Structures are given as C-alpha cells and as structure tokens.
ROVO-639094 format. One record per residue: residue in one letter; x, y, z of N, C-alpha, C, O, CB in turn. Coordinates in nm, 4 decimals, padded with zeros to 6 digits. Glycine has a CB too. Layout:
N
+------+----------+----------+----------+----------+----------+----------+----------+----------+----------+----------+----------+----------+----------+----------+----------+
! bake !     n.c1 !     n.c2 !     n.c3 !    ca.c1 !    ca.c2 !    ca.c3 !     c.c1 !     c.c2 !     c.c3 !     o.c1 !     o.c2 !     o.c3 !    cb.c1 !    cb.c2 !    cb.c3 !
+------+----------+----------+----------+----------+----------+----------+----------+----------+----------+----------+----------+----------+----------+----------+----------+
!    a !        X !        Y !        Z !        X !        Y !        Z !        X !        Y !        Z !        X !        Y !        Z !        X !        Y !        Z !
...
+------+----------+----------+----------+----------+----------+----------+----------+----------+----------+----------+----------+----------+----------+----------+----------+
***
This chain:
84
+------+----------+----------+----------+----------+----------+----------+----------+----------+----------+----------+----------+----------+----------+----------+----------+
! bake !     n.c1 !     n.c2 !     n.c3 !    ca.c1 !    ca.c2 !    ca.c3 !     c.c1 !     c.c2 !     c.c3 !     o.c1 !     o.c2 !     o.c3 !    cb.c1 !    cb.c2 !    cb.c3 !
+------+----------+----------+----------+----------+----------+----------+----------+----------+----------+----------+----------+----------+----------+----------+----------+
!    m !  00.0695 ! -00.1045 ! -00.0218 ! -00.0241 !  00.0566 !  00.0152 !  00.0921 !  00.1443 !  00.0169 !  00.1973 !  00.1451 !  00.0809 ! -00.1227 !  00.0745 !  00.1922 !
!    s !  00.0291 !  00.2341 ! -00.0931 !  00.1168 !  00.3994 ! -00.0648 !  00.0846 !  00.4412 !  00.0415 ! -00.0239 !  00.4233 !  00.0970 !  00.0885 !  00.5302 ! -00.1585 !
!    q !  00.1902 !  00.5105 !  00.0866 !  00.1726 !  00.6346 !  00.2290 !  00.0383 !  00.7000 !  00.1704 ! -00.0108 !  00.7786 !  00.2513 !  00.3318 !  00.7871 !  00.2512 !
!    n ! -00.0306 !  00.6884 !  00.0559 ! -00.1726 !  00.7929 !  00.0438 ! -00.2512 !  00.7304 !  00.1181 ! -00.2697 !  00.7689 !  00.2336 ! -00.2516 !  00.8190 ! -00.1029 !
!    n ! -00.3269 !  00.5983 !  00.0571 ! -00.3575 !  00.4733 !  00.1072 ! -00.3902 !  00.4509 !  00.3240 ! -00.4657 !  00.4186 !  00.4157 ! -00.2058 !  00.3855 !  00.0382 !
!    n ! -00.2590 !  00.5014 !  00.2800 ! -00.2174 !  00.4387 !  00.4758 ! -00.2587 !  00.5818 !  00.5442 ! -00.3159 !  00.5680 !  00.6524 !  00.0167 !  00.3894 !  00.5304 !
!    a ! -00.2403 !  00.7128 !  00.5014 ! -00.3069 !  00.7667 !  00.5411 ! -00.4432 !  00.9044 !  00.5725 ! -00.4764 !  01.0045 !  00.6360 ! -00.2492 !  00.7422 !  00.5572 !
!    y ! -00.4924 !  00.7579 !  00.4192 ! -00.6478 !  00.7202 !  00.4312 ! -00.7188 !  00.6747 !  00.4943 ! -00.8166 !  00.7246 !  00.5499 ! -00.6870 !  00.6713 !  00.3784 !
!    w ! -00.6682 !  00.5395 !  00.4956 ! -00.6683 !  00.4150 !  00.5665 ! -00.7029 !  00.5000 !  00.7583 ! -00.8106 !  00.4968 !  00.8179 ! -00.4754 !  00.3127 !  00.5283 !
!    q ! -00.5924 !  00.5547 !  00.8001 ! -00.5608 !  00.6007 !  00.9303 ! -00.6699 !  00.7260 !  00.9739 ! -00.7151 !  00.7438 !  01.0870 ! -00.4004 !  00.6500 !  00.9282 !
!    a ! -00.6918 !  00.7872 !  00.8817 ! -00.8293 !  00.8900 !  00.8614 ! -00.9232 !  00.8273 !  00.9373 ! -00.9516 !  00.8369 !  01.0567 ! -00.8948 !  00.9103 !  00.7022 !
!    n ! -00.9903 !  00.7257 !  00.8001 ! -01.0949 !  00.6812 !  00.7772 ! -01.1170 !  00.6516 !  00.9510 ! -01.1925 !  00.7208 !  01.0194 ! -01.0932 !  00.5631 !  00.6579 !
!    v ! -01.0314 !  00.5295 !  01.0084 ! -01.0678 !  00.4289 !  01.1412 ! -01.0420 !  00.4928 !  01.2319 ! -01.0847 !  00.4344 !  01.3315 ! -00.9999 !  00.2980 !  01.1661 !
!    r ! -00.9681 !  00.6337 !  01.2719 ! -00.9663 !  00.7442 !  01.3470 ! -01.1254 !  00.8155 !  01.3279 ! -01.1932 !  00.8194 !  01.4305 ! -00.8356 !  00.8378 !  01.2968 !
!    l ! -01.1721 !  00.8586 !  01.2298 ! -01.3278 !  00.8956 !  01.2078 ! -01.4762 !  00.7875 !  01.2994 ! -01.5770 !  00.8080 !  01.3671 ! -01.3419 !  00.8729 !  01.0158 !
!    i ! -01.3929 !  00.6647 !  01.2372 ! -01.5185 !  00.5500 !  01.2729 ! -01.5033 !  00.5844 !  01.4835 ! -01.5871 !  00.6138 !  01.5687 ! -01.4502 !  00.3090 !  01.1943 !
!    l ! -01.3102 !  00.5520 !  01.4887 ! -01.3483 !  00.5364 !  01.6510 ! -01.3524 !  00.6419 !  01.7588 ! -01.3378 !  00.6214 !  01.8793 ! -01.2580 !  00.4504 !  01.7086 !
!    i ! -01.3835 !  00.8063 !  01.6742 ! -01.4233 !  00.9272 !  01.7721 ! -01.5630 !  00.9242 !  01.7615 ! -01.6134 !  00.9735 !  01.8624 ! -01.3647 !  01.0796 !  01.7344 !
!    s ! -01.6666 !  00.8763 !  01.6587 ! -01.7975 !  00.8654 !  01.6070 ! -01.8746 !  00.6883 !  01.7799 ! -01.9496 !  00.6894 !  01.8775 ! -01.7658 !  00.7998 !  01.3540 !
!    l ! -01.8007 !  00.5999 !  01.7189 ! -01.8387 !  00.5120 !  01.8223 ! -01.8211 !  00.5380 !  01.9856 ! -01.8816 !  00.4941 !  02.0834 ! -01.7705 !  00.4013 !  01.7894 !
!    v ! -01.6841 !  00.6512 !  01.9656 ! -01.6730 !  00.6942 !  02.1247 ! -01.8176 !  00.7708 !  02.1424 ! -01.8955 !  00.7487 !  02.2352 ! -01.5219 !  00.8125 !  02.1643 !
!    i ! -01.8334 !  00.8409 !  02.0629 ! -01.9548 !  00.9706 !  02.1393 ! -02.0819 !  00.8895 !  02.1069 ! -02.1680 !  00.9028 !  02.1939 ! -01.9666 !  01.1676 !  02.0467 !
!    w ! -02.1058 !  00.8330 !  02.0350 ! -02.1934 !  00.7049 !  02.0485 ! -02.1986 !  00.6245 !  02.1885 ! -02.2985 !  00.6186 !  02.2601 ! -02.1423 !  00.6047 !  01.9433 !
!    a ! -02.1185 !  00.5852 !  02.2059 ! -02.1202 !  00.5400 !  02.3329 ! -02.1516 !  00.6424 !  02.4832 ! -02.1801 !  00.6106 !  02.5987 ! -01.9887 !  00.4808 !  02.3331 !
!    v ! -02.1402 !  00.7145 !  02.4466 ! -02.0502 !  00.8213 !  02.5483 ! -02.2080 !  00.8558 !  02.5434 ! -02.2744 !  00.7785 !  02.6124 ! -01.8903 !  00.9542 !  02.4925 !
!    v ! -02.2857 !  00.9610 !  02.4726 ! -02.3520 !  00.9965 !  02.5455 ! -02.5128 !  00.8790 !  02.4753 ! -02.6157 !  00.9440 !  02.4567 ! -02.3380 !  01.1755 !  02.5461 !
!    s ! -02.5215 !  00.7160 !  02.4420 ! -02.5898 !  00.5928 !  02.4354 ! -02.6266 !  00.5794 !  02.6443 ! -02.6938 !  00.5995 !  02.7455 ! -02.4581 !  00.4454 !  02.3398 !
!    f ! -02.5077 !  00.5269 !  02.5705 ! -02.4293 !  00.4722 !  02.7271 ! -02.4244 !  00.5230 !  02.8313 ! -02.4963 !  00.4881 !  02.9249 ! -02.3078 !  00.4568 !  02.7350 !
!    g ! -02.3228 !  00.6338 !  02.8386 ! -02.2797 !  00.6820 !  02.9746 ! -02.4364 !  00.7819 !  02.9846 ! -02.5205 !  00.7893 !  03.0742 ! -02.0942 !  00.7821 !  02.9774 !
!    f ! -02.4293 !  00.8307 !  02.8866 ! -02.5769 !  00.9511 !  02.9754 ! -02.6645 !  00.8654 !  02.9888 ! -02.6927 !  00.8462 !  03.1071 ! -02.6671 !  01.0996 !  02.8833 !
!    g ! -02.7303 !  00.7941 !  02.9039 ! -02.8983 !  00.6972 !  02.8844 ! -02.9027 !  00.6357 !  03.0541 ! -02.9947 !  00.6332 !  03.1359 ! -02.8887 !  00.5088 !  02.7239 !
!    i ! -02.7710 !  00.5932 !  03.0610 ! -02.7496 !  00.4633 !  03.2289 ! -02.6862 !  00.4763 !  03.2368 ! -02.7642 !  00.4587 !  03.3304 ! -02.7530 !  00.3213 !  03.2705 !
!    i ! -02.5196 !  00.5107 !  03.2510 ! -02.4462 !  00.5207 !  03.3828 ! -02.5384 !  00.6772 !  03.4615 ! -02.6058 !  00.6931 !  03.5633 ! -02.2391 !  00.5462 !  03.3427 !
!    l ! -02.5013 !  00.7510 !  03.3684 ! -02.4353 !  00.8738 !  03.4202 ! -02.6698 !  00.9293 !  03.4481 ! -02.7157 !  01.0415 !  03.4267 ! -02.2743 !  00.9949 !  03.2454 !
!    r ! -02.7128 !  00.8644 !  03.4731 ! -02.8635 !  00.9455 !  03.4711 ! -02.9342 !  00.9249 !  03.5666 ! -03.0442 !  00.8743 !  03.5446 ! -02.9558 !  00.9181 !  03.3669 !
!    p ! -02.8947 !  00.9575 !  03.7064 ! -02.8727 !  00.9492 !  03.8471 ! -02.8670 !  01.1032 !  03.8464 ! -02.9211 !  01.1800 !  03.9260 ! -02.7371 !  00.8564 !  03.9074 !
!    l ! -02.7541 !  01.1454 !  03.6899 ! -02.6599 !  01.2547 !  03.8132 ! -02.7442 !  01.3684 !  03.7253 ! -02.7526 !  01.4843 !  03.7660 ! -02.4232 !  01.2676 !  03.8147 !
!    l ! -02.8141 !  01.3183 !  03.5840 ! -02.8352 !  01.4080 !  03.4968 ! -03.0322 !  01.4723 !  03.5370 ! -03.1036 !  01.5605 !  03.4893 ! -02.7944 !  01.3191 !  03.3305 !
!    s ! -03.0473 !  01.3800 !  03.6336 ! -03.1883 !  01.3565 !  03.6901 ! -03.2137 !  01.4989 !  03.7349 ! -03.3356 !  01.5088 !  03.7489 ! -03.2016 !  01.2376 !  03.8185 !
!    g ! -03.1507 !  01.6209 !  03.7656 ! -03.1932 !  01.7254 !  03.8454 ! -03.2698 !  01.7807 !  03.6932 ! -03.3851 !  01.7998 !  03.6546 ! -03.0577 !  01.8280 !  03.9400 !
!    i ! -03.1577 !  01.7905 !  03.6469 ! -03.2064 !  01.9322 !  03.4943 ! -03.3585 !  01.8546 !  03.4074 ! -03.3944 !  01.7394 !  03.3832 ! -03.0111 !  01.9442 !  03.3068 !
!    a ! -03.3963 !  01.9497 !  03.3902 ! -03.5471 !  01.9980 !  03.2891 ! -03.5472 !  01.9391 !  03.1505 ! -03.5074 !  02.0246 !  03.0714 ! -03.5590 !  02.1790 !  03.2548 !
!    v ! -03.5627 !  01.8791 !  03.1191 ! -03.5833 !  01.9219 !  02.9023 ! -03.6890 !  01.9015 !  02.8698 ! -03.6771 !  01.7851 !  02.8315 ! -03.5039 !  01.8278 !  02.7680 !
!    g ! -03.8097 !  01.9321 !  02.8517 ! -03.9520 !  01.8949 !  02.7513 ! -03.9477 !  01.8650 !  02.8661 ! -03.8555 !  01.7835 !  02.8647 ! -03.9927 !  01.7973 !  02.6065 !
!    g ! -03.9978 !  01.8747 !  03.0180 ! -04.1278 !  01.8314 !  03.0756 ! -04.0874 !  01.6767 !  03.1637 ! -04.1662 !  01.6152 !  03.2356 ! -04.2532 !  01.8100 !  02.9333 !
!    t ! -03.9066 !  01.6280 !  03.1263 ! -03.8183 !  01.5282 !  03.2072 ! -03.6842 !  01.5172 !  03.2222 ! -03.6414 !  01.5690 !  03.1191 ! -03.8371 !  01.4219 !  03.1725 !
!    d ! -03.6346 !  01.4984 !  03.2566 ! -03.4915 !  01.5238 !  03.2960 ! -03.4352 !  01.4538 !  03.2281 ! -03.4814 !  01.3640 !  03.1577 ! -03.4466 !  01.5065 !  03.4216 !
!    l ! -03.2930 !  01.4975 !  03.2454 ! -03.2699 !  01.5002 !  03.1476 ! -03.1319 !  01.3386 !  03.0887 ! -03.0356 !  01.3262 !  03.0131 ! -03.2385 !  01.6598 !  03.1478 !
!    g ! -03.1872 !  01.2790 !  03.1551 ! -03.0894 !  01.1392 !  03.1354 ! -03.1897 !  01.0788 !  03.0907 ! -03.1487 !  01.0672 !  02.9752 ! -03.0091 !  01.0555 !  03.2644 !
!    f ! -03.2910 !  01.0296 !  03.0895 ! -03.4119 !  01.0708 !  03.0586 ! -03.4204 !  01.0236 !  02.9158 ! -03.4361 !  00.9243 !  02.8447 ! -03.4332 !  01.2188 !  03.0829 !
!    w ! -03.4009 !  01.1529 !  02.9162 ! -03.4429 !  01.2502 !  02.7375 ! -03.3490 !  01.1800 !  02.6493 ! -03.3874 !  01.1071 !  02.5578 ! -03.3946 !  01.4629 !  02.7198 !
!    f ! -03.1890 !  01.2087 !  02.6853 ! -03.1411 !  01.1142 !  02.6695 ! -03.0996 !  00.9881 !  02.6152 ! -03.0232 !  00.9673 !  02.5209 ! -03.1547 !  01.1173 !  02.7022 !
!    a ! -03.1903 !  00.8686 !  02.7231 ! -03.2000 !  00.7316 !  02.6950 ! -03.3291 !  00.7405 !  02.5515 ! -03.3148 !  00.6963 !  02.4375 ! -03.2516 !  00.6359 !  02.8601 !
!    q ! -03.4130 !  00.7908 !  02.5925 ! -03.5178 !  00.7827 !  02.4688 ! -03.5062 !  00.8433 !  02.3865 ! -03.5404 !  00.7717 !  02.2924 ! -03.6312 !  00.8038 !  02.4795 !
!    q ! -03.4591 !  01.0041 !  02.3223 ! -03.4267 !  01.0111 !  02.2586 ! -03.3167 !  01.1566 !  02.2069 ! -03.3141 !  01.2189 !  02.1008 ! -03.5196 !  00.9674 !  02.2273 !
!    g ! -03.2454 !  01.1700 !  02.3177 ! -03.1325 !  01.2155 !  02.2540 ! -03.0604 !  01.1755 !  02.2075 ! -03.0056 !  01.2514 !  02.1276 ! -03.0801 !  01.2591 !  02.2884 !
!    s ! -02.9974 !  01.0182 !  02.2181 ! -02.9426 !  00.9201 !  02.1763 ! -02.9607 !  00.9178 !  02.0136 ! -02.8684 !  00.9426 !  01.9359 ! -02.9942 !  00.8093 !  02.2516 !
!    i ! -03.1008 !  00.8825 !  01.9724 ! -03.1467 !  00.8435 !  01.8858 ! -03.1072 !  01.0016 !  01.8053 ! -03.0394 !  01.0149 !  01.7034 ! -03.2923 !  00.7775 !  01.9134 !
!    l ! -03.1593 !  01.0880 !  01.8700 ! -03.0406 !  01.2019 !  01.7191 ! -02.9240 !  01.2475 !  01.7701 ! -02.8502 !  01.3256 !  01.7100 ! -03.1101 !  01.3797 !  01.6517 !
!    v ! -02.8949 !  01.1847 !  01.9220 ! -02.7185 !  01.2631 !  01.8373 ! -02.6417 !  01.1311 !  01.7380 ! -02.5353 !  01.1574 !  01.6820 ! -02.5493 !  01.3147 !  02.0138 !
!    f ! -02.7117 !  00.9745 !  01.7204 ! -02.6849 !  00.9407 !  01.6388 ! -02.6915 !  00.9713 !  01.5254 ! -02.5880 !  00.9578 !  01.4601 ! -02.7031 !  00.8841 !  01.6503 !
!    l ! -02.8178 !  01.0259 !  01.4543 ! -02.8240 !  01.0872 !  01.3195 ! -02.7622 !  01.1328 !  01.3191 ! -02.6788 !  01.0903 !  01.2391 ! -02.8966 !  01.1459 !  01.2669 !
!    v ! -02.7111 !  01.2816 !  01.4036 ! -02.6110 !  01.3514 !  01.3301 ! -02.4707 !  01.2878 !  01.3288 ! -02.3843 !  01.3408 !  01.2589 ! -02.6023 !  01.4848 !  01.3831 !
!    l ! -02.4485 !  01.2035 !  01.3845 ! -02.3128 !  01.1230 !  01.3587 ! -02.3279 !  01.1076 !  01.2194 ! -02.2791 !  01.1822 !  01.1345 ! -02.2906 !  00.9731 !  01.4386 !
!    i ! -02.4180 !  00.9784 !  01.1932 ! -02.4445 !  00.9693 !  01.0640 ! -02.3850 !  01.0908 !  00.9224 ! -02.3099 !  01.0773 !  00.8257 ! -02.5907 !  00.9651 !  01.0828 !
!    f ! -02.4689 !  01.2082 !  00.9803 ! -02.4731 !  01.2836 !  00.8858 ! -02.3200 !  01.3520 !  00.8548 ! -02.2519 !  01.3785 !  00.7557 ! -02.5823 !  01.3745 !  00.9179 !
!    f ! -02.3118 !  01.3611 !  00.9724 ! -02.1175 !  01.4108 !  00.9913 ! -02.0442 !  01.3000 !  00.9394 ! -01.9949 !  01.3215 !  00.8287 ! -02.0439 !  01.4321 !  01.1766 !
!    y ! -02.0214 !  01.1773 !  00.9933 ! -01.9374 !  01.0542 !  00.8690 ! -01.9309 !  01.1275 !  00.7498 ! -01.8367 !  01.1823 !  00.6926 ! -02.0316 !  00.8910 !  00.8224 !
!    a ! -02.1001 !  01.1129 !  00.7131 ! -02.0418 !  01.0961 !  00.5364 ! -02.0296 !  01.2357 !  00.5190 ! -01.9331 !  01.2592 !  00.4463 ! -02.1608 !  01.0176 !  00.3967 !
!    w ! -02.0884 !  01.3386 !  00.5562 ! -01.9805 !  01.5019 !  00.4608 ! -01.8230 !  01.4800 !  00.5272 ! -01.7240 !  01.5324 !  00.4760 ! -02.0552 !  01.7357 !  00.5343 !
!    r ! -01.8187 !  01.4155 !  00.6188 ! -01.6753 !  01.3757 !  00.6538 ! -01.5875 !  01.3568 !  00.5520 ! -01.4910 !  01.4148 !  00.5022 ! -01.6688 !  01.2604 !  00.7241 !
!    m ! -01.6817 !  01.2092 !  00.5289 ! -01.5890 !  01.0905 !  00.3931 ! -01.5856 !  01.1948 !  00.3074 ! -01.4781 !  01.2456 !  00.2755 ! -01.6801 !  00.9231 !  00.3037 !
!    n ! -01.7068 !  01.2401 !  00.2589 ! -01.6949 !  01.2938 !  00.1310 ! -01.5346 !  01.3550 !  00.1063 ! -01.4419 !  01.3264 !  00.0305 ! -01.8126 !  01.4088 !  00.1177 !
!    k ! -01.5588 !  01.4593 !  00.2188 ! -01.4396 !  01.5111 !  00.2195 ! -01.3311 !  01.4901 !  00.2276 ! -01.2437 !  01.5703 !  00.1947 ! -01.4332 !  01.5571 !  00.2628 !
!    l ! -01.3050 !  01.3411 !  00.2880 ! -01.1697 !  01.2928 !  00.2814 ! -01.1306 !  01.2585 !  00.1804 ! -01.0245 !  01.2888 !  00.1259 ! -01.1411 !  01.2057 !  00.3482 !
!    d ! -01.2742 !  01.1412 !  00.1186 ! -01.2193 !  01.1019 ! -00.0288 ! -01.1858 !  01.2506 ! -00.1421 ! -01.0938 !  01.2751 ! -00.2201 ! -01.3599 !  00.9917 ! -00.1065 !
!    h ! -01.2288 !  01.2764 ! -00.1284 ! -01.1786 !  01.4379 ! -00.1770 ! -01.0543 !  01.5044 ! -00.1827 ! -00.9776 !  01.5475 ! -00.2687 ! -01.2306 !  01.5271 ! -00.1040 !
!    e ! -01.0628 !  01.4965 ! -00.0488 ! -00.8661 !  01.4846 ! -00.0853 ! -00.8051 !  01.3438 ! -00.1191 ! -00.8059 !  01.3066 ! -00.2364 ! -00.7598 !  01.5282 !  00.0693 !
!    h ! -00.7706 !  01.2921 ! -00.0549 ! -00.7466 !  01.1689 ! -00.1182 ! -00.7870 !  01.1226 ! -00.2056 ! -00.7816 !  00.9997 ! -00.2024 ! -00.7568 !  01.0969 ! -00.0715 !
!    g ! -00.8572 !  01.1929 ! -00.3476 ! -00.8464 !  01.1917 ! -00.4830 ! -00.9204 !  01.0441 ! -00.4875 ! -00.9067 !  00.9791 ! -00.5912 ! -00.6837 !  01.2122 ! -00.5476 !
!    v ! -00.9974 !  00.9889 ! -00.3805 ! -01.0692 !  00.8729 ! -00.4032 ! -01.2445 !  00.8823 ! -00.4073 ! -01.3212 !  00.7878 ! -00.3892 ! -01.0192 !  00.7805 ! -00.2915 !
!    d ! -01.2788 !  01.0154 ! -00.4344 ! -01.3781 !  01.0376 ! -00.4811 ! -01.4481 !  01.0107 ! -00.5393 ! -01.3988 !  00.9068 ! -00.5831 ! -01.3817 !  01.0794 ! -00.5007 !
!    e ! -01.6283 !  01.0283 ! -00.6293 ! -01.6582 !  00.9735 ! -00.7179 ! -01.6870 !  01.0199 ! -00.8250 ! -01.7099 !  00.9775 ! -00.9383 ! -01.7177 !  00.9212 ! -00.6930 !
!    e ! -01.6813 !  01.1547 ! -00.7521 ! -01.6860 !  01.3014 ! -00.8771 ! -01.5676 !  01.2445 ! -01.0250 ! -01.5499 !  01.3185 ! -01.1218 ! -01.5848 !  01.5058 ! -00.7686 !
+------+----------+----------+----------+----------+----------+----------+----------+----------+----------+----------+----------+----------+----------+----------+----------+
***
C-alpha cells in the first residue's frame, strides 16, 4: 500500500473510532450510567437522563451519520478517491 492509502485509512479509522466513542458516551453513558446525576436537569418536561435514553441518543446518532457522510466525502476528495 502506498503512503497515501495508509493516510486515508488511518483518517477513516480515526473518524470511525471518534464517532463510536461519542455514540457510546451519549447512549450508554448519559442514558444509563450518568442518568441519576442528570435527573435534576429538566428538558421538555422530563429529566435530562431520561431524555438522552429515549430521544437524545437517537438524535445524536442521526447527527453522527450525517457528519460521517459529510466528512468521508471530504476525505475522499482530499485523497482523490471520490466518485466525481
């Protein structure tokens, strides 16, 4: 593999790992582990921990999907492997 391919895949794997860490912290951390600490903060008529468990983690997941697609298109273009 060439140096450019290695740089491309390192950036790709780094982006995936960052996205997975964010997803795990928001869904598992805020929704389950930190829920008792977040129970005093009200959001939309319920506590913040419950909100993350029911809606927040889903919204963050959707944002991560769009961010990943946008960033990968940019990364593809930077490394000359885009489809256009």
